[in-house]
N, C-alpha and C positions, 0 to 999 in steps of 0.2 A: 782542443779538438782540431784535427787537421782534416779539412774537407777538400774534396776534389770535385769540381763540376764535371758531370758526365754528359748532360744533354738537356736540351729544351725542345719542346714540340716544334717541328718545322713550320715555318710561315706563321708564327704566332704573333698576334698583335701585342702592343706594348702592355696592355693591362689584362691579358688572358694568357698566362704563360706556364703551363705545367713544366716542371723542371725536376731533375734528379741529380743528387750529389752523393758521393761516397765518403763515409767517415773512414779515413785512412788508418785510424788506430783500431777500430773495432770491426770494420768490414760492413757495418750497417749502412743501409740506404736511407737517405732523407728524401722524401718525395713531396713536392708541391703539386697538387692536382685538383681536380674537380671534386667537391664534397658530394658524396652519394646523396641522392634524394631520399625522402622518407619512404617512398615506394621501394627503392632499391635496398635500403636498410631492412625493411620489413621482409623482403624476399630472401635476403641473406639469413635473417633470423628464422624464417620458415624452413629453409633447407638445413640450417644448423651446421655443425662440424663433426664432433665425435659424441657418442652417447654419454650423457651425464654432464656435459660441458654446457655452461650457461650460454644462451644466445644474446644476452643483454650486452650492449656496448658500453663499457665503463666510461665515466666522465673524462678520464685521462687518455682515452682512445677514440678513434673515429674510423669510418670506412670511407676510402677515397676511390674514385673511379680513375684508373690509369688508362689513357688512350692506347690502343694497340700499337700505334706508331712509336710509342715511347719504349716498347720492349727492347728495341735494338740497343738502348743505352744501359740496360741492366747487365752487370758483369756476369760472366759465366765461370764456373769452377774450372780450374785447369787439372787435368789428370784424374778427375773423378774423386779427388780426396776431400771435396767439400769446401776447400779454401777459396776465398775470393781473391782474384788476381790483384796485386798491388803494384804500383809503379814508384 
């Protein structure tokens, strides 16, 4: 796996550091951020996603809260073809 560091929340203390990396091979993002609270997870489950799709969060998944300031580090597709820019 070839990871590229994309960014860390500005002015972060040493032990509180939401961070984003890009998997150069797959284009996937790896995100370290704040774990959603039980209240936030419940709200997500109440809203749901698509009809007929479970709102349970499987053990191998989690919901994270990504601070808005971190959005600047998320790669944007070039040319509208859906591909993640790679360097």
